N, C-alpha and C positions, 0 to 999 in steps of 0.2 A: 504494500500500500504506500509506504513512504520510501520507495526505492529511489536512489539518485538517478538523474538523467544519464543515459549512457553517453560515453565520450566517443565521438565518431573517430574512425581510423584515419590516419593521415594519408593523403593522396598527393602525388607529385604535381598534379595540375591544378590543385586548389589550395587556398589558404596561404599559409606562411611559406611553403615551398615556392609557390607561384610568385608571391610578393618578393621573395629573395632573388629569384631569377630575374624579375623585372629590374630590381635595384642593381644587380650585377651587370646587366646589359647597359643600363643607364650610366653607371659609373665607369664602365669599360669604354664607353664612347669618348670620354675626355682624353685619355692617353692615346687611344687609337687615332683621334683626329690631330693630335699634336705630333706624334712620333714621326710621320713621314717628312714633315717640314723641318723638324728639329734635327733629324738625322741627315737630311739632304738626299736621301735615296728614295726613288719612286719605284716600287716594285708591284707587279701585277697581283702578287699574293696579298700584299698589304691593302691594295685597292679592293680586292675581293672580300677581305675580312671587314673592311670599313663599310662597304656597300651592304654586306649581309647584316651587319650589326644595325645599320641605319634602317634597313627594311624591317627587321624584327622589332626594333624599338618603336618605329612608327605604327606597325600593325598592332602591337600590344597597347599603345596609347589610344589609337582610334577605337580599338575594341572596347576598352574601358569606357570611353565616351559614349559609344553606342549602348553599352549595358546600362550606363547611368541615365541617359536621356531618352532611350527608347526601351523601357523594360518589357520583358516578355509578358508579364501579367497584365500590363495596360494596353500595349499595342503589339500583339504577337506577330501579325503579318508584316508590319513595318519593321519590327526588330529583325525578322528573318530576311527581309529584303535588304536591309542595311548591312547585315553580316555578309550576305553574298556579294553585295556591292563592294564592301571592304576587301573581301577575298579577291575579287576581280581587279581592283586597283592595286592591291599588294602584288599580285602575280604580274600585272602589266608593268609595274615599277621595277620589279626584279628582272624581268626580261629586258626592259629598256636599259637598265644599268649594266646588265650583262653585254648587251649589244654595244654600249658605249665603251665598256672595258675592252672588248675583243676587237672592235673595228675602228676605234679612235684612240686617243692618247690616254684615256683613263681619268678618273675623277680627281686624284691628287695632282696630276700634271696639269689638268685643265684649270684647277683652282690656282696653281702656281702661275700659270700664264695669265689668268684674269687679274691676279693680285699684282703682277709685275707689268701689266700693260699700261 
């Protein structure tokens, strides 16, 4: 009758694990964005890591905004539409950055050229 509420099991995609992953990605962007310019070397691997981190960080941030402003309990169809729209934009951004990396100078080199122009 007066049993305590059961403690839910931890799951890697929810709660504190998810929050920790978001913070690691966010904090990791700072040195990732500074390192190529401080070291003076522009490598495709570093560009790929930076672009991947930016895409993941943006996706997580926009997903949190959709969850906050379009909750499933209030607007289920709009929430589903917005999530699929986010997935489409995330995929198109990743493909666009990949094309820019492979067929052009890359993100860090482009930023250096714009900065020094």
